[in-house]
C-alpha positions in Angstrom: 3.6 -46.2 17.1 1.2 -45.0 19.7 -2.3 -46.7 20.1 -5.5 -45.5 21.8 -5.8 -46.3 25.5 -9.5 -47.1 25.7 -9.2 -48.6 29.1 -8.8 -45.2 30.8 -6.4 -42.9 28.9 -8.1 -41.6 25.9 -10.7 -39.0 24.8 -13.4 -41.6 25.0 -12.7 -42.2 28.6 -12.9 -38.3 29.1 -16.4 -38.5 27.9 -17.2 -41.3 30.2 -16.2 -39.1 33.1 -18.4 -36.4 31.9 -21.3 -38.7 31.2 -21.1 -40.3 34.7 -20.9 -36.9 36.5 -24.2 -36.2 34.9 -25.9 -39.3 36.1 -25.1 -41.3 32.9 -23.9 -45.0 32.7 -21.0 -44.8 30.2 -20.1 -47.9 28.1 -16.2 -47.3 28.6 -14.2 -46.8 31.8 -13.8 -43.3 33.2 -10.7 -41.3 32.6 -7.9 -42.2 35.1 -7.0 -38.5 35.5 -10.5 -37.1 35.9 -12.8 -38.4 38.5 -16.5 -37.8 37.8 -17.3 -36.7 41.2 -14.9 -33.8 40.7 -17.1 -32.2 38.1 -19.6 -30.5 40.4 -19.5 -27.0 38.9 -22.8 -25.4 37.7 -21.2 -25.4 34.2 -19.0 -28.2 32.8 -17.6 -26.6 29.5 -15.8 -28.9 27.1 -13.9 -27.1 24.3 -12.4 -29.2 21.5 -9.8 -27.6 19.4 -9.4 -29.7 16.4 -5.7 -30.4 15.5 -4.1 -29.3 18.8 -1.7 -32.1 19.5 0.0 -32.5 22.9 3.5 -32.3 21.5 2.5 -29.3 19.4 1.2 -27.4 22.6 4.2 -28.6 24.7 6.7 -27.1 22.1 4.8 -23.9 21.2 2.6 -23.3 24.3 5.3 -21.5 26.5 3.8 -19.0 28.9 0.2 -19.9 27.9 -2.7 -20.7 30.2 -3.2 -23.7 28.1 0.3 -25.3 28.8 0.2 -24.2 32.4 -3.0 -26.0 33.2 -2.3 -29.4 31.3 -3.4 -32.2 33.6 -2.3 -35.2 31.6 -1.5 -36.4 28.3 -4.3 -38.7 26.8 -4.8 -40.5 23.4 -7.0 -39.9 20.5 -9.0 -42.7 18.8 -8.0 -44.9 15.8 -8.0 -43.5 13.3 -6.8 -40.1 14.6 -9.0 -38.1 12.4 -11.9 -35.7 12.8 -14.4 -38.1 11.3 -13.6 -40.7 13.9 -12.3 -38.8 16.8 -14.3 -35.7 16.8 -17.6 -37.5 16.1 -16.8 -39.5 19.2 -17.6 -36.4 21.2 -21.2 -36.5 20.0 -21.6 -40.2 20.9 -19.2 -40.8 23.8 -18.1 -44.0 22.1 -15.3 -44.5 19.3 -15.5 -45.9 15.8 -16.0 -49.6 17.2 -19.5 -48.5 17.9 -20.3 -45.5 15.9 -18.9 -46.8 12.6 -17.2 -43.8 11.1 -13.9 -45.2 10.1 -12.3 -42.1 8.3 -13.0 -39.1 6.1 -14.2 -41.5 3.2 -16.3 -44.6 4.1 -17.5 -47.2 2.0 -21.2 -47.9 2.4 -22.0 -51.4 1.1 -25.7 -50.5 1.8 -25.6 -48.2 -1.3 -22.4 -49.6 -3.0 -20.4 -46.3 -2.9 -17.8 -44.5 -1.0 -19.2 -41.5 1.1 -17.7 -38.5 2.7 -19.9 -38.5 6.0 -19.1 -35.2 7.7 -20.3 -33.0 4.7 -22.6 -35.9 4.0 -21.9 -36.2 0.3 -20.6 -38.9 -2.1 -16.8 -39.0 -2.5 -17.2 -38.9 -6.3 -19.3 -36.3 -7.9 -20.2 -34.5 -4.3 -23.8 -35.6 -4.6 -25.8 -35.0 -1.7 -25.8 -38.3 0.4 -29.1 -37.6 2.1 -30.8 -38.3 -1.3 -29.9 -41.9 -1.2 -28.9 -42.6 2.4 -30.8 -41.6 5.6 -28.6 -40.0 8.0 -30.3 -41.9 10.8 -28.9 -45.0 9.2 -25.4 -43.7 9.2 -25.5 -42.3 12.8 -27.4 -45.1 14.4 -25.9 -44.7 17.9 -27.6 -42.8 20.8 -26.4 -39.3 21.0 -24.2 -38.4 24.1 -26.8 -35.6 24.9 -29.5 -38.2 25.2 -27.5 -40.1 27.8 -26.8 -37.2 30.4 -29.3 -35.7 32.8 -28.6 -32.1 32.0 -29.3 -29.2 29.8 -26.9 -29.4 27.0 -25.7 -26.8 24.5 -23.7 -27.3 21.4 -21.7 -24.2 20.0 -20.5 -24.5 16.5 -19.5 -22.3 13.7 -22.3 -21.2 11.3 -20.7 -23.2 8.6 -21.6 -26.6 10.0 -24.4 -25.7 12.6 -27.2 -26.9 10.4 -25.4 -29.6 8.4 -27.0 -33.1 8.0 -24.3 -34.5 10.2 -25.0 -32.0 13.0 -28.7 -32.4 12.9 -28.4 -36.2 13.1 -26.0 -36.2 16.1 -26.8 -33.2 18.4 -30.3 -34.6 19.1 -31.8 -32.8 22.2 -29.1 -30.4 22.8 -29.6 -26.9 21.9 -27.7 -25.6 19.0 -25.8 -22.2 19.3 -24.5 -20.4 16.3 -21.2 -18.7 16.2 -18.7 -17.1 13.9 -14.9 -17.9 14.5 -13.3 -18.2 17.9 -14.3 -14.8 19.0 -17.9 -15.6 18.5 -17.4 -19.0 20.2 -16.0 -17.6 23.3 -18.9 -15.0 23.4 -21.3 -17.6 23.2 -19.7 -19.8 25.9 -19.8 -17.1 28.3 -23.5 -16.1 27.3 -24.8 -19.7 27.7 -22.9 -20.2 31.1 -25.1 -17.4 32.6 -28.3 -19.4 31.9 -29.8 -21.0 35.1 -29.3 -24.5 36.2 -26.6 -27.0 35.9 -25.6 -27.7 32.2 -23.0 -29.2 29.8 -21.6 -26.9 27.1 -19.7 -28.2 24.3 -17.9 -25.9 21.8 -15.8 -26.8 18.8 -13.4 -25.0 16.7 -11.7 -26.2 13.4 -9.6 -23.2 12.7 -6.2 -24.7 13.9 -6.8 -27.8 12.0 -7.5 -25.7 8.8 -4.4 -23.6 9.2 -2.2 -26.8 9.8 -3.6 -28.5 6.8 -3.2 -25.6 4.4 0.2 -24.1 5.8 1.7 -26.6 8.1 1.7 -27.5 11.8 4.4 -24.8 12.7 3.1 -22.2 10.2 2.7 -18.6 11.4 -0.9 -18.9 11.1 -1.2 -21.9 13.4 1.1 -20.2 16.1 -0.9 -17.0 15.8 -4.1 -19.0 16.4 -2.6 -20.6 19.4 -1.7 -17.2 21.0 -5.0 -15.7 20.2 -6.9 -18.6 21.5 -5.1 -18.4 24.7 -5.8 -14.7 25.1 -9.5 -15.3 24.7 -9.4 -18.3 27.1 -7.8 -15.9 29.8 -10.6 -13.5 29.2 -13.2 -16.3 29.5 -11.8 -17.5 32.7 -11.9 -14.1 34.3 -15.5 -13.7 33.5 -16.9 -17.1 34.4 -18.6 -18.2 37.5 -19.0 -21.7 39.1 -17.5 -23.4 35.9 -15.1 -26.1 35.1 -13.4 -25.7 31.6 -11.9 -28.9 30.0 -10.0 -28.4 26.7 -8.7 -31.1 24.6 -8.4 -32.0 20.9 -9.5 -34.8 18.6 -5.8 -35.3 17.2 -2.6 -33.7 16.3 -1.1 -33.4 12.8 2.3 -34.1 11.0 3.7 -32.1 8.0 3.8 -34.8 5.2 5.8 -36.2 2.5 3.4 -37.3 -0.4 3.5 -40.8 -1.9 1.3 -41.0 -4.9 0.1 -44.7 -4.6 -2.9 -44.1 -6.6 -0.7 -44.0 -9.8 1.0 -47.3 -8.9 -0.7 -49.4 -11.6 0.2 -52.8 -10.1 -1.0 -51.7 -6.6 -4.3 -50.2 -8.0 -5.0 -53.3 -10.3 -5.2 -55.5 -7.2 -8.0 -53.3 -5.8 -11.9 -54.1 -6.2 -12.7 -50.6 -5.5 -11.0 -47.1 -4.9 -9.2 -46.5 -1.7 -11.2 -45.2 1.3 -10.4 -44.1 4.8 -8.3 -41.2 5.6 -4.9 -39.4 4.7 -2.6 -41.8 6.8 -4.9 -44.7 7.5 -6.1 -46.3 4.2 -8.5 -49.2 3.7 -8.0 -51.4 0.8 -10.6 -53.7 -0.8 -8.6 -56.5 -2.7 -9.8 -58.7 -5.6 -9.7 -62.3 -4.2 -7.5 -63.3 -7.1 -4.9 -60.6 -6.4 -4.5 -61.1 -2.6 -0.9 -62.8 -2.8 0.1 -60.2 -5.4 -1.2 -57.4 -3.3 0.6 -58.5 -0.2 3.8 -59.0 -2.1 3.7 -55.7 -3.8 3.0 -53.7 -0.5 5.8 -55.7 1.5 8.4 -55.2 -1.3 7.6 -51.7 -2.9 5.7 -49.9 -0.3 7.1 -51.2 3.0 9.3 -48.1 3.4 6.3 -45.9 3.5 3.6 -48.0 5.4 2.6 -50.8 7.5 0.3 -53.6 6.0 -2.3 -55.0 8.3 -5.2 -57.3 7.8 -8.3 -55.2 8.8 -9.6 -58.1 10.7 -6.4 -58.2 12.8 -6.7 -54.6 13.9 -10.1 -54.9 14.7 -9.5 -58.0 16.9 -6.5 -56.0 18.6 -9.0 -53.3 19.5 -7.5 -50.4 17.5 -11.1 -49.1 16.8 -12.4 -49.6 20.4 -13.6 -52.1 23.0 -16.6 -54.3 23.1 -19.1 -55.5 20.4 -18.4 -53.7 17.1 -21.1 -51.8 15.1 -22.6 -54.4 12.6 -21.4 -52.3 9.7 -17.8 -51.9 10.9 -16.3 -54.9 9.1 -17.8 -53.8 5.8 -16.1 -50.4 6.1 -12.6 -51.2 6.7 -11.9 -53.4 3.9 -9.6 -56.3 3.6 -6.4 -54.5 4.5 -5.4 -51.3 6.3 -2.3 -49.4 5.3 -1.0 -47.3 8.2 1.6 -44.9 7.1 5.0 -44.5 8.8 6.9 -41.4 9.8 5.4 -38.4 7.8 4.5 -40.3 4.8 1.0 -39.9 3.2 -0.8 -41.0 -0.1 -1.2 -38.3 -2.5 -2.7 -35.1 -0.7 -3.3 -31.5 -1.4 -2.5 -30.8 2.2 0.8 -29.7 3.9 -0.2 -31.4 7.1 -2.3 -34.5 7.7 -3.4 -37.0 10.4 -5.2 -40.3 11.0 -2.0 -42.3 11.7 -0.4 -43.7 14.9 2.5 -41.3 15.4 2.8 -39.7 18.8 2.3 -36.2 17.2 -1.2 -37.5 15.8 -2.2 -39.7 18.6 -1.4 -37.7 21.7 -3.6 -34.8 22.8 -3.7 -32.6 26.0 -6.2 -32.6 28.8 -6.3 -29.2 30.1 -8.7 -28.2 33.0 -9.4 -24.8 34.4 -11.8 -24.1 37.3 -13.5 -20.8 38.1 
């Protein structure tokens, strides 16, 4: 098990270092391996490669610019998933404050389970904006409102104008791209604009290949090599820039355990499961608590760890400091964290959100030009 290091060794602390370098006052400590005063370039460019775990890069990054410039190994957040970790890059704080606890989130305000990133309901795929204002979902101050700098966010055209993007980007200028070729072109274009600035770019392609084909699939490895080639070209053309590359999480190829067809288990629940692929929240009927605990400990203990959700909240899995007022209502009574490479029934070859080293550790890569 690997847990987030919110006191100076996580992607949250990376954002604190960037925030402080631009005159902000971060809530979390700065990253131990990145002093804010070192970020003096005209351009600070942060590229987030969704799904690029540290172990994956160490194993498959031989002779790449990426591996050669790893500064340190840092942690993701809990859960180690895009909904929680990647969204942190828009707020500078983890789920403890922003309240997105996984791909599927129970909203007691409207009595249903939502899928926040595409901003739809889990069942029926109904537009969530019809019943729940995105401003209430994303009630934190945007990272781009905390820093004293021109900010640019470069995203693929498929997500650039989503309800979520509009709600979290705020005053940053949105830049459209198509694929990683387009992303790198736009980074270079924006870097030439006058004035000191912060440029954020995100790609979800590697995560998609790993989900569909596997962590070490031909498509995943081909993406890594292509990304590195484009990065070398970018570096040779940049001026007065610091490029920081990291990820929101890694992945593991999974073995599927179909707990949703375990009748005794499901009969104990007061609503469907929520959360993510390898960190699942269970809302349990009060009359079934003992039966639920006994069943998980005897029938499912091989596959998952059983935690009282209040306990992992108290142990700072989700972050430090005062929690979002809605957080407790979104993490259920119990949390199942899946062991080894097990996952509840999934259509994906690889998954994430758990606490294995492959999922939790991501690289901190820094290039200066």
